C-alpha positions in Angstrom: 99.7 140.1 35.5 96.1 140.3 36.0 94.6 139.9 39.0 92.3 136.8 39.0 88.7 137.5 39.5 88.3 135.4 42.4 90.8 136.9 44.6 90.0 140.0 44.0 86.5 138.8 44.8 88.0 137.7 48.5 89.7 140.9 49.0 86.6 143.0 47.8 84.6 140.9 50.6 87.2 140.7 53.2 88.6 143.7 53.5 87.4 146.3 51.1 83.7 146.3 52.3 84.1 146.3 55.9 86.4 149.0 55.7 83.8 150.8 53.7 81.1 150.0 56.1 82.8 150.9 59.4 83.8 154.2 58.0 80.4 155.0 56.6 79.1 154.3 60.2 82.4 156.6 61.9 81.4 159.4 59.7 77.8 159.1 60.5 78.4 158.8 64.4 80.7 161.7 64.6 77.8 163.7 62.3 76.1 163.2 65.3 78.2 164.3 67.9 78.1 168.2 69.3 80.4 169.9 71.5 79.3 170.6 75.0 77.6 173.7 76.3 79.9 175.6 78.8 77.6 174.1 81.7 78.0 170.5 80.9 81.9 171.4 80.3 82.1 172.6 83.9 80.4 169.6 85.5 82.7 167.2 83.7 85.6 169.5 84.8 84.2 169.5 88.3 84.0 165.8 88.2 87.0 165.4 87.1 88.6 167.7 89.6 86.8 165.7 92.5 87.9 162.7 91.1 91.4 164.1 91.2 91.1 165.0 94.6 89.7 162.0 96.3 92.7 160.0 94.2 94.9 161.9 95.6 93.4 161.7 99.3 93.0 158.1 98.9 97.5 157.7 98.0 98.1 160.3 100.4 96.8 158.0 103.5 98.1 155.0 101.5 101.4 156.2 101.5 101.0 157.5 104.9 100.2 154.1 106.5 102.4 152.2 104.6 105.7 154.0 104.8 105.9 153.6 108.9 104.5 149.8 108.2 107.0 148.9 105.7 109.8 150.4 108.3 108.7 148.3 111.2 108.3 144.8 108.7 112.0 145.7 107.2 113.7 146.4 110.8 
């Protein structure tokens, strides 16, 4: 069976054209991206390490105070 002209137009306008537009925009975005240099990478790594440290300290103190509080409440 041959595809009708109207159904093919709907598929083109609703599916194919948005996909083609998306892939063209995505390719343009990736084409403009660049790798970070050493200084940027070191700065990003430092910020991530500090964030992990802060989250670890917060988690430690929450656990430190939650365990005795839980024992008091449960007994």
